[in-house]
C-alpha positions as CSV (number, residue, x, y, z in Angstrom):
1,X,-5.1,30.9,-128.9
2,X,-8.0,28.5,-128.2
3,X,-10.3,28.6,-125.3
4,X,-8.8,25.5,-123.9
5,X,-5.3,27.1,-124.1
6,X,-6.5,30.1,-122.1
7,X,-7.9,28.1,-119.5
8,X,-4.6,26.0,-119.1
9,X,-2.7,29.2,-118.9
10,X,-4.9,30.6,-116.2
11,X,-4.6,27.4,-114.2
12,X,-0.8,27.4,-114.6
13,X,-0.6,31.0,-113.3
14,X,-2.3,30.0,-110.0
15,X,-0.4,28.7,-107.0
16,X,-1.1,25.1,-106.4
17,X,-3.1,25.7,-103.1
18,X,-5.5,27.8,-105.2
19,X,-6.5,25.2,-107.5
20,X,-9.3,23.7,-105.5
21,X,-10.9,26.9,-104.9
22,X,-10.7,28.0,-108.5
23,X,-12.0,24.8,-109.9
24,X,-14.8,25.0,-107.4
25,X,-15.8,28.5,-108.1
26,X,-15.9,27.9,-111.9
27,X,-17.2,24.3,-111.9
28,X,-20.7,25.4,-113.0
29,X,-22.0,23.4,-110.0
30,X,-24.5,23.0,-108.4
31,X,-26.5,23.4,-111.6
32,X,-27.5,21.2,-114.6
33,X,-24.2,21.4,-116.4
34,X,-20.7,20.9,-115.1
35,X,-17.9,23.2,-116.9
36,X,-16.5,20.5,-119.1
37,X,-14.2,22.9,-120.9
38,X,-12.4,23.8,-117.6
39,X,-12.4,20.1,-116.8
40,X,-10.5,19.4,-119.9
41,X,-8.0,22.1,-119.2
42,X,-7.5,20.9,-115.5
43,X,-7.0,17.3,-116.9
44,X,-4.0,18.6,-119.0
45,X,-2.5,20.2,-115.8
46,X,-3.6,18.1,-112.7
47,X,-4.4,14.4,-113.4
48,X,-3.7,13.6,-109.5
49,X,-7.2,15.0,-108.9
50,X,-8.6,11.5,-109.9
51,X,-9.1,10.3,-106.2
52,X,-10.5,13.6,-105.0
53,X,-13.9,13.4,-102.8
54,X,-15.2,16.3,-104.6
55,X,-17.2,15.1,-107.8
56,X,-16.1,17.8,-110.0
57,X,-12.5,17.6,-109.2
58,X,-12.8,13.8,-109.5
59,X,-14.3,14.3,-112.9
60,X,-11.4,16.5,-113.9
61,X,-8.9,13.8,-112.6
62,X,-10.6,11.1,-114.6
63,X,-10.1,13.0,-117.9
64,X,-6.5,13.5,-116.7
65,X,-6.0,9.8,-116.6
66,X,-6.8,9.6,-120.1
67,X,-4.1,12.0,-120.9
68,X,-1.6,10.0,-118.8
69,X,-2.9,6.8,-120.6
70,X,-2.1,8.5,-123.9
71,X,1.4,9.3,-122.6
72,X,2.0,5.7,-121.6
73,X,1.6,5.7,-117.9
74,X,1.0,2.0,-116.9
75,X,-1.0,2.8,-113.9
76,X,-3.5,5.1,-115.7
77,X,-5.6,2.4,-117.2
78,X,-6.4,0.3,-114.1
79,X,-7.0,3.7,-112.4
80,X,-9.4,4.7,-114.8
81,X,-11.0,1.4,-114.9
82,X,-11.8,1.6,-111.2
83,X,-13.4,4.9,-111.7
84,X,-15.8,3.5,-114.3
85,X,-17.5,1.8,-111.4
86,X,-17.8,5.0,-109.3
87,X,-21.1,5.8,-107.8
88,X,-20.9,9.4,-108.8
89,X,-22.5,9.9,-112.5
90,X,-20.3,12.9,-113.1
91,X,-17.0,10.9,-112.4
92,X,-18.3,8.1,-114.7
93,X,-18.7,11.0,-117.5
94,X,-15.1,11.9,-116.8
95,X,-14.1,8.4,-117.4
96,X,-15.8,8.5,-120.8
97,X,-14.1,11.8,-121.5
98,X,-10.7,10.3,-120.4
99,X,-11.1,7.5,-122.9
100,X,-11.8,10.0,-125.6
101,X,-8.8,11.9,-124.6
102,X,-6.9,8.7,-125.3
103,X,-8.6,8.3,-128.6
104,X,-7.6,11.7,-129.7
105,X,-4.0,10.7,-129.4
106,X,-4.2,6.9,-130.2
107,X,-7.6,5.7,-131.5
108,X,-6.8,2.2,-132.0
109,X,-5.4,1.8,-128.4
110,X,-8.8,3.1,-127.2
111,X,-10.6,0.7,-129.4
112,X,-8.7,-2.1,-128.0
113,X,-9.1,-1.0,-124.4
114,X,-12.9,-0.5,-124.8
115,X,-13.2,-4.1,-126.4
116,X,-11.6,-5.5,-123.1
117,X,-13.8,-3.4,-120.9
118,X,-16.9,-4.6,-123.0
119,X,-16.0,-8.2,-122.4
120,X,-16.2,-7.7,-118.4
121,X,-19.3,-8.5,-116.6
122,X,-19.5,-5.1,-115.1
123,X,-22.4,-3.0,-116.7
124,X,-20.7,0.2,-115.7
125,X,-17.4,-0.9,-117.5
126,X,-19.4,-1.7,-120.5
127,X,-21.1,1.6,-120.4
128,X,-17.7,3.4,-120.2
129,X,-16.5,1.4,-123.3
130,X,-19.5,2.4,-125.5
131,X,-19.8,6.0,-124.3
132,X,-16.0,6.5,-124.7
133,X,-15.8,5.2,-128.3
134,X,-19.2,6.5,-129.6
135,X,-18.0,10.1,-130.0
136,X,-18.5,11.6,-133.5
137,X,-15.2,13.4,-133.6
138,X,-13.4,10.0,-133.0
139,X,-15.4,8.0,-135.6
140,X,-14.7,10.9,-138.2
141,X,-11.0,10.5,-137.9
142,X,-9.8,9.5,-141.3
143,X,-6.3,8.7,-140.8
144,X,-6.4,7.0,-137.4
145,X,-9.4,4.9,-138.3
146,X,-7.9,2.4,-140.2
147,X,-6.2,-0.7,-138.9
148,X,-3.1,-1.9,-140.7
149,X,-3.4,-5.5,-141.7
150,X,-0.9,-7.8,-140.4
151,X,2.0,-8.8,-142.7
152,X,1.8,-12.0,-144.6
153,X,3.5,-14.8,-143.0
154,X,3.6,-17.2,-146.0
155,X,3.4,-17.4,-149.6
156,X,0.4,-19.6,-149.1
157,X,-1.7,-16.7,-147.9
158,X,-3.5,-15.1,-150.8
159,X,-4.8,-12.0,-149.2
160,X,-4.8,-10.0,-146.1
161,X,-7.9,-9.8,-143.7
162,X,-10.3,-6.8,-144.6
163,X,-9.5,-3.4,-143.0
164,X,-11.9,-2.2,-140.4
165,X,-12.6,1.4,-139.8
166,X,-13.0,2.7,-136.2
167,X,-16.9,3.0,-136.8
168,X,-16.9,-0.6,-137.8
169,X,-15.1,-1.5,-134.7
170,X,-17.6,0.7,-132.7
171,X,-20.5,-1.3,-134.3
172,X,-18.6,-4.5,-133.2
173,X,-18.3,-3.1,-129.6
174,X,-22.1,-2.2,-129.5
175,X,-23.1,-5.8,-130.8
176,X,-21.0,-7.2,-128.0
177,X,-22.5,-5.0,-125.2
178,X,-26.2,-5.3,-126.6
179,X,-25.8,-9.0,-126.7
180,X,-24.6,-8.8,-123.0
181,X,-27.5,-6.9,-122.0
182,X,-30.0,-9.3,-123.9
183,X,-28.3,-12.1,-121.8
184,X,-28.7,-10.8,-118.5
185,X,-31.4,-12.4,-116.1
186,X,-34.6,-10.4,-115.2
187,X,-33.2,-9.9,-111.8
188,X,-30.0,-8.6,-112.8
189,X,-31.6,-6.0,-115.0
190,X,-33.1,-4.2,-112.1
191,X,-29.6,-3.4,-110.9
192,X,-29.2,0.5,-111.4
193,X,-26.0,0.0,-113.2
194,X,-27.7,-1.8,-115.8
195,X,-30.2,0.8,-116.3
196,X,-27.3,3.2,-116.9
197,X,-25.9,0.9,-119.5
198,X,-29.3,0.8,-121.2
199,X,-29.4,4.6,-121.3
200,X,-26.0,4.8,-122.9
201,X,-26.9,2.3,-125.7
202,X,-30.0,4.4,-126.2
203,X,-27.9,6.9,-128.0
204,X,-24.6,5.3,-128.8
205,X,-25.8,3.3,-131.4
206,X,-27.1,6.2,-133.4
207,X,-23.6,7.7,-133.3
208,X,-21.9,4.6,-134.7
209,X,-24.5,4.1,-137.3
210,X,-24.4,7.7,-138.6
211,X,-20.7,7.3,-139.0
212,X,-21.2,4.1,-141.1
213,X,-24.8,4.0,-142.2
214,X,-25.0,1.1,-144.7
215,X,-23.3,-1.4,-142.1
216,X,-24.9,0.2,-139.1
217,X,-28.5,0.2,-140.3
218,X,-27.9,-3.6,-141.4
219,X,-26.8,-4.3,-137.6
220,X,-29.9,-2.4,-136.4
221,X,-31.9,-4.5,-138.8
222,X,-30.7,-7.6,-137.1
223,X,-31.5,-6.5,-133.6
224,X,-34.9,-5.3,-134.7
225,X,-35.9,-9.0,-134.7
226,X,-35.3,-9.4,-131.1
227,X,-38.0,-10.1,-128.7
228,X,-36.1,-8.6,-125.8
229,X,-37.8,-5.8,-124.3
230,X,-34.7,-3.7,-123.3
231,X,-33.0,-4.3,-126.8
232,X,-36.3,-3.1,-128.4
233,X,-36.3,0.0,-126.1
234,X,-32.7,0.8,-127.1
235,X,-33.6,0.4,-130.8
236,X,-36.7,2.9,-130.4
237,X,-34.5,5.4,-128.6
238,X,-31.9,5.4,-131.3
239,X,-34.3,5.4,-134.2
240,X,-35.7,8.6,-132.7
241,X,-32.5,10.5,-133.1
242,X,-32.2,13.1,-135.8
243,X,-28.8,12.0,-136.8
244,X,-30.4,8.7,-138.1
245,X,-33.4,10.3,-139.6
246,X,-31.0,12.5,-141.7
247,X,-28.9,9.6,-142.7
248,X,-31.8,7.4,-144.0
249,X,-35.2,8.4,-143.3
250,X,-36.8,5.5,-145.3
251,X,-34.9,2.8,-143.3
252,X,-35.5,4.5,-139.9
253,X,-39.3,4.5,-140.7
254,X,-39.2,0.7,-141.7
255,X,-37.2,-0.1,-138.6
256,X,-39.5,1.8,-136.4
257,X,-42.5,-0.1,-137.6
258,X,-40.6,-3.3,-136.8
259,X,-39.7,-2.5,-133.2
260,X,-43.0,-0.9,-132.5
């Protein structure tokens, strides 16, 4: 039995009124790290916690919405989207985990949902989209990572469109959101939400590039020519990540010279 299964069994053994106290006692808070394993277990058992005033319980509930979304609950997606704009950073982390919970069951649905959020003006929605998708375990999925090409409609169509892996779609998502960051006005960039987005882009690129190095480094190379200060900061942060140095140290060194 996995640790997650053990935690779920412990929770199911508790009477409902004891849940809050149990989760609070084992949350890991106050402290630098919340108990995310317990949050994942609670998410499988009590998604109704999403609206809780307690930050840790709301985190658990946000992950639980990801499970409901995977199960087809039509109300889960808008509820999770609202929490993406929550003022509490741990709740926003729960949103990213909830998206990843969806991706564990239906990766393409996650990618489609994230693309919609990335097209919104909200910096926090964009942040949730890239943080939710740029998770190594998702981008390594071999079976779910390929989109089926649409059927041919007429005999005049010679070939189907090329297939895209999840990592390729993650790079498309990052291009979209990085472009949106570069398009923001100087005044808008002082918004704390935009700074949160910039921090996410500062590591998410490295995850997607490590999953698809040839294409990923090519995308980074295109952005390396940008004169936008925030974009160059994002590139410097990612080029400092060990996963990229392991993937292609020579290209990393060349790009670091370009971005300064």
